[in-house]
C-alpha positions as CSV (number, residue, x, y, z in Angstrom):
1,M,111.4,105.1,145.6
2,N,111.4,107.8,142.9
3,R,110.4,111.3,143.9
4,I,107.5,112.7,141.9
5,Y,107.9,116.4,141.2
6,E,105.0,118.9,141.0
7,I,105.1,120.5,137.6
8,D,103.5,123.9,136.9
9,I,101.0,124.3,134.0
10,I,103.4,126.2,131.6
11,T,106.1,123.5,132.1
12,R,103.5,120.8,131.5
13,F,102.5,122.5,128.3
14,F,106.1,122.6,127.0
15,L,106.6,119.0,128.1
16,F,103.5,118.1,126.1
17,C,105.0,119.9,123.1
18,S,108.2,117.8,123.4
19,G,106.1,114.6,123.2
20,V,107.2,113.0,126.5
21,S,105.0,111.1,129.0
22,L,104.0,113.4,131.9
23,D,103.7,110.3,134.2
24,L,107.3,109.3,133.5
25,I,108.9,112.7,133.3
26,S,107.4,113.7,136.7
27,K,109.6,110.8,138.2
28,C,112.8,112.3,136.7
29,P,115.2,114.9,138.3
30,K,114.6,118.6,137.7
31,F,117.4,118.9,135.1
32,E,115.7,116.2,132.9
33,I,112.4,118.1,133.2
34,I,114.1,121.4,132.2
35,K,115.8,119.7,129.2
36,Y,112.6,118.4,127.8
37,A,110.6,121.5,128.6
38,S,113.3,123.5,126.6
39,I,112.9,121.1,123.7
40,G,109.1,121.5,123.8
41,A,109.5,125.4,124.0
42,T,111.6,125.3,120.8
43,I,109.0,123.2,119.0
44,F,106.2,125.5,120.2
45,F,108.0,128.7,119.1
46,T,108.8,127.1,115.7
47,S,105.1,126.5,115.2
48,I,104.5,130.2,116.1
49,L,107.0,131.1,113.4
50,A,105.2,128.8,111.0
51,F,101.9,130.6,111.8
52,I,103.4,134.1,111.2
53,S,105.2,132.9,108.0
54,S,102.1,131.2,106.5
55,F,100.0,134.3,107.4
56,F,102.4,136.5,105.4
57,A,102.1,134.1,102.5
58,L,98.3,133.6,102.6
59,S,97.7,137.4,103.0
60,I,99.4,137.8,99.7
61,I,97.5,135.0,98.0
62,F,94.1,135.6,99.5
63,E,92.3,138.9,100.3
64,S,90.2,137.4,103.1
65,L,91.6,137.8,106.6
66,L,89.6,134.9,107.9
67,I,91.0,132.5,105.3
68,S,94.5,133.7,106.0
69,I,94.1,133.1,109.8
70,L,92.5,129.7,109.5
71,G,95.0,128.6,106.9
72,S,97.9,129.8,109.2
73,F,96.5,127.9,112.2
74,F,96.1,124.7,110.1
75,W,99.7,125.0,108.7
76,S,101.2,125.8,112.1
77,F,99.4,122.8,113.6
78,I,100.8,120.5,110.9
79,I,104.4,121.8,111.6
80,F,103.8,121.4,115.4
81,N,102.8,117.8,115.0
82,L,105.6,117.0,112.6
83,D,108.2,118.5,114.9
84,R,106.7,116.8,117.9
85,Y,106.8,113.4,116.2
86,I,110.3,113.9,114.8
87,V,111.7,114.7,118.2
88,S,109.8,112.1,120.2
89,S,110.6,109.3,117.8
90,I,114.4,109.6,118.4
91,T,115.6,107.6,121.4
92,S,118.9,108.1,123.3
93,D,119.7,104.4,124.1
94,E,121.0,103.5,120.6
95,I,124.5,103.7,119.1
96,F,125.2,107.2,117.8
97,L,125.9,106.2,114.2
98,Y,122.7,104.2,114.2
99,K,120.8,107.2,115.6
100,I,122.3,109.4,112.8
101,V,121.2,107.0,110.1
102,K,117.8,106.6,111.7
103,A,117.4,110.4,112.1
104,F,118.6,111.3,108.6
105,P,115.1,111.3,107.0
106,R,113.8,113.3,109.9
107,I,116.6,115.8,109.5
108,L,115.7,116.1,105.8
109,I,112.1,116.8,106.7
110,A,113.1,119.4,109.2
111,I,115.3,121.2,106.7
112,V,112.4,121.2,104.1
113,I,110.1,122.6,106.9
114,A,112.6,125.3,107.8
115,I,113.1,126.4,104.2
116,T,109.3,126.4,103.7
117,I,108.8,128.6,106.8
118,S,111.6,131.0,106.0
119,K,110.5,131.9,102.5
120,P,107.5,134.1,103.5
121,F,109.7,135.9,106.0
122,E,112.3,136.5,103.4
123,V,109.6,137.9,101.0
124,K,108.4,140.2,103.7
125,L,111.9,141.4,104.8
126,F,113.1,142.0,101.2
127,S,109.8,143.4,99.9
128,N,111.5,146.7,98.8
129,E,114.3,144.9,96.9
130,I,111.7,142.7,95.2
131,K,109.6,145.7,94.2
132,N,112.7,147.5,92.8
133,H,113.8,144.4,90.9
134,A,110.3,144.0,89.5
135,K,110.3,147.7,88.4
136,K,113.7,147.2,86.7
137,Q,112.5,144.1,85.0
138,Q,109.4,146.0,83.9
139,L,111.5,148.7,82.4
140,T,113.7,146.1,80.7
141,D,110.7,144.4,79.2
142,L,109.3,147.7,78.0
143,N,112.6,148.7,76.4
144,Q,112.8,145.3,74.7
145,L,109.2,145.6,73.5
146,D,109.9,149.1,72.2
147,S,113.1,148.0,70.4
148,S,111.3,145.0,68.8
149,F,108.4,147.2,67.7
150,K,110.8,149.8,66.2
151,K,112.6,147.0,64.3
152,S,109.3,145.7,63.0
153,L,108.3,149.3,61.8
154,L,111.6,149.7,60.1
155,I,111.1,146.5,58.2
156,L,107.6,147.6,57.2
157,D,108.9,151.0,56.1
158,S,111.7,149.4,54.1
159,K,109.1,147.2,52.3
160,R,106.8,150.1,51.7
161,E,109.7,152.2,50.3
162,E,110.7,149.3,48.0
163,I,107.2,148.9,46.7
164,T,106.9,152.7,46.1
165,K,110.3,152.9,44.3
166,A,109.4,150.0,42.1
167,Y,106.1,151.6,41.1
168,E,107.7,155.0,40.6
169,K,110.2,153.4,38.2
170,K,107.3,152.1,36.1
171,L,105.7,155.5,36.2
172,V,109.0,157.0,34.9
173,L,109.0,154.3,32.2
174,Q,105.5,155.2,31.2
175,E,106.4,158.8,30.9
176,E,109.4,157.9,28.7
177,Y,107.1,155.8,26.4
178,Y,104.7,158.7,26.1
179,K,107.5,161.2,25.2
180,E,108.8,158.8,22.6
181,Y,105.4,158.4,21.1
182,K,104.6,162.1,21.1
183,C,108.1,163.0,19.8
184,E,107.8,160.5,16.9
185,C,104.4,161.6,15.9
186,D,105.3,165.3,16.1
187,G,108.5,164.7,13.9
188,T,110.9,166.0,16.5
189,C,112.8,162.8,17.0
190,G,113.1,159.3,15.6
191,T,112.4,159.3,11.8
192,M,111.8,163.1,12.0
193,L,108.6,162.7,9.9
194,K,105.6,164.5,11.2
195,G,102.4,162.6,11.0
196,R,101.0,159.2,11.8
197,G,103.5,156.9,10.1
198,V,104.5,153.3,10.9
199,E,106.8,154.3,13.7
200,C,104.2,156.7,15.2
201,F,101.6,153.9,15.3
202,S,104.2,151.4,16.7
203,K,105.3,153.7,19.5
204,K,101.6,154.6,20.3
205,S,100.7,150.8,20.4
206,K,103.7,150.2,22.7
207,Y,102.5,153.1,25.0
208,D,98.9,151.9,25.0
209,D,99.9,148.4,25.9
210,F,102.0,149.7,28.7
211,L,99.1,151.8,30.0
212,I,97.0,148.6,30.2
213,E,99.9,146.9,32.1
214,M,100.1,150.0,34.4
215,K,96.5,149.6,35.4
216,F,97.3,146.1,36.8
217,E,100.5,147.5,38.4
218,R,98.5,150.3,40.0
219,S,96.0,147.8,41.5
220,Q,98.9,145.6,42.8
221,Y,100.7,148.7,44.2
222,E,97.5,149.8,46.0
223,K,97.0,146.3,47.4
224,L,100.6,146.0,48.7
225,I,100.4,149.5,50.2
226,S,97.1,148.6,51.9
227,D,98.5,145.3,53.2
228,N,101.5,147.2,54.6
229,S,99.2,149.7,56.3
230,I,97.1,146.9,57.8
231,E,100.2,145.1,59.0
232,R,101.4,148.3,60.5
233,K,98.1,148.8,62.3
234,L,98.3,145.2,63.7
235,Y,101.8,145.8,65.0
236,F,100.6,149.0,66.7
237,E,97.7,147.1,68.3
238,E,99.9,144.2,69.4
239,F,102.5,146.6,70.8
240,K,99.8,148.5,72.8
241,A,98.4,145.2,74.2
242,D,101.8,143.9,75.2
243,K,102.7,147.3,76.7
244,D,99.4,147.4,78.7
245,K,100.1,143.8,79.9
246,I,103.5,144.7,81.2
247,L,102.3,147.9,82.9
248,A,99.4,145.9,84.4
249,S,101.7,143.4,86.1
250,K,102.5,145.7,89.0
251,S,100.8,143.5,91.6
252,L,103.1,140.5,92.2
253,G,101.8,137.2,93.4
254,F,103.5,135.3,96.2
255,F,105.2,132.7,94.0
256,N,106.3,135.5,91.6
257,Q,107.9,137.2,94.6
258,I,109.7,134.0,95.6
259,K,111.0,133.7,92.0
260,I,112.3,137.3,92.1
261,L,113.8,136.6,95.6
262,N,115.7,133.7,94.2
263,D,117.1,135.9,91.4
264,L,118.4,138.5,93.9
265,D,122.1,138.4,94.6
266,N,121.8,139.0,98.3
267,I,123.7,136.8,100.8
268,S,121.4,137.9,103.6
269,I,118.7,135.6,102.3
270,Y,120.8,132.5,102.9
271,F,121.6,133.7,106.5
272,I,117.9,134.0,107.3
273,M,117.3,130.5,105.8
274,L,120.2,129.1,107.9
275,I,118.8,130.7,111.1
276,F,115.4,128.9,110.5
277,I,117.2,125.6,109.7
278,L,119.2,125.9,112.9
279,V,116.0,126.6,114.9
280,E,114.2,123.7,113.3
281,L,117.1,121.3,113.8
282,S,118.0,122.3,117.4
283,P,115.5,119.9,119.1
284,I,116.7,117.0,116.9
285,V,120.4,117.8,117.5
286,I,119.8,118.0,121.3
287,K,118.2,114.5,121.2
288,L,120.9,113.1,119.0
289,F,123.8,114.3,121.2
290,S,122.1,113.7,124.5
291,S,123.3,110.7,126.5
292,N,120.9,108.2,127.9
293,G,119.1,110.1,130.7
294,P,116.7,109.2,133.5
295,Y,113.6,109.7,131.3
296,D,115.1,107.4,128.6
297,S,115.8,104.7,131.2
298,L,112.2,104.9,132.5
299,F,110.8,105.0,129.0
300,M,112.8,101.9,128.0
301,S,111.8,100.1,131.2
302,Q,108.2,100.7,130.3
303,V,108.8,99.5,126.8
304,N,110.5,96.4,128.0
305,E,107.8,95.7,130.5
306,Y,105.2,96.0,127.8
307,K,107.2,93.7,125.6
308,L,107.6,91.2,128.4
309,T,103.8,91.3,129.2
310,Y,103.0,90.9,125.5
311,L,105.4,88.0,125.2
312,K,103.9,86.3,128.3
313,S,100.4,86.8,126.9
314,V,101.5,85.4,123.6
315,D,103.1,82.5,125.3
316,K,100.0,81.9,127.4
317,L,97.8,81.9,124.3
318,E,100.2,79.5,122.6
319,N,100.1,77.1,125.5
320,E,96.3,77.3,125.6
321,R,96.2,76.7,121.9
322,I,98.4,73.6,122.3
323,M,96.3,72.3,125.2
324,N,93.1,72.8,123.3
325,K,94.6,71.0,120.3
326,K,95.7,68.1,122.5
327,L,92.2,68.0,124.1
328,I,90.6,68.0,120.8
329,Q,92.9,65.1,119.7
330,F,92.1,63.2,122.9
331,N,88.4,63.7,122.5
332,S,88.6,62.6,118.9
333,Q,90.6,59.4,119.9
334,K,88.0,58.8,122.7
335,N,85.2,59.1,120.3
336,I,86.9,56.7,117.9
337,E,87.4,54.1,120.7
338,N,83.7,54.5,121.8
339,K,82.6,53.9,118.2
340,E,84.8,50.8,117.9
341,Y,83.4,49.5,121.2
342,E,79.8,50.1,120.0
343,V,80.5,48.3,116.7
344,E,82.1,45.4,118.6
345,Q,79.1,45.1,120.9
346,L,76.7,45.2,117.9
347,M,78.7,42.5,116.1
348,N,78.6,40.3,119.2
349,K,74.9,40.8,119.6
350,K,74.3,39.9,116.0
351,A,76.5,36.8,116.3
352,L,74.7,35.7,119.4
353,E,71.3,36.1,117.7
354,R,72.6,34.1,114.7
355,Y,73.8,31.4,117.0
356,E,70.4,31.2,118.8
357,E,68.6,30.9,115.4
358,L,70.9,28.1,114.2
359,K,70.5,26.3,117.6
360,K,66.7,26.5,117.4
361,S,66.7,25.3,113.9
362,F,68.9,22.3,114.7
363,K,66.6,21.3,117.6
364,N,63.6,21.4,115.3
365,K,65.2,19.1,112.8
366,I,66.1,16.6,115.6
367,S,62.6,16.6,116.9
368,Q,61.1,15.9,113.5
369,N,63.3,12.9,113.0
């Protein structure tokens, strides 16, 4: 007869965390109880780490302490149930290779859970590095913005200078036309004839036509200079808005911090992640490499007993179904035979009645003769 051990409340709690049956494990030796209690403790402390990790993450995302605590409890409860299911669903009575294949999806899930839990811890531990990286990135963005803005201003200044030079050339040409006109009319150049001769009127007409053209050039020049000034003003406003946007991005969100964390060239991040993966995988590894113990034997005996009972009940139901079917067939055959007998009796009765009628009719004919 198996000895039933008294298990204290803390051990019971850790055994519950491991997903074992308390009725079966209490019949096992002490070393088996300790093994599964240790697995349950690992699962429990992993859920504690999940609570702390999610609290770090939610406290960055939400300002409400209540939401952070409730969300952390919910997340740690999910992790607890997943780990408990993963560990309890691996049995030790199977071939090792088959166990590895069967446990592979569970191992992947455990790795994903470990990485998910480790990220908020990494963000908290490397918060100074993340802030420094963010500041450097901010300075880089500001320098790039300033460089781009200066290039844009240089292009605008170059355009303005070209417009001004082109207009000044036309002013110089206007002055030359005026000097030629005055010089010709004064008789100091050209034909050397003072007075309003043909050349004088020709040069005056040329000068007057150029003055009309210069009015249009003046309006075009003022428009181009005005457009350049407006464009310059827009560049200044855009530069100020972009600069304010960069300076305002001091508060980093959780996912932005994870993105920066992934950009950091720090090997310590991977060590922390590996620690969490090892913690998460430890119960699964223990179950995979454990030989068939007393609990597994009791568990499989219960499973086999249930299967046997189920098969017996199924067989009993099948037998009852066959008997009912035969009984129905028998009753149907009996009903058919009864019907045939009734029909036969009815036919005999009708035949007898017909015979009596014919007999009576025959006697009547004889008596009349």
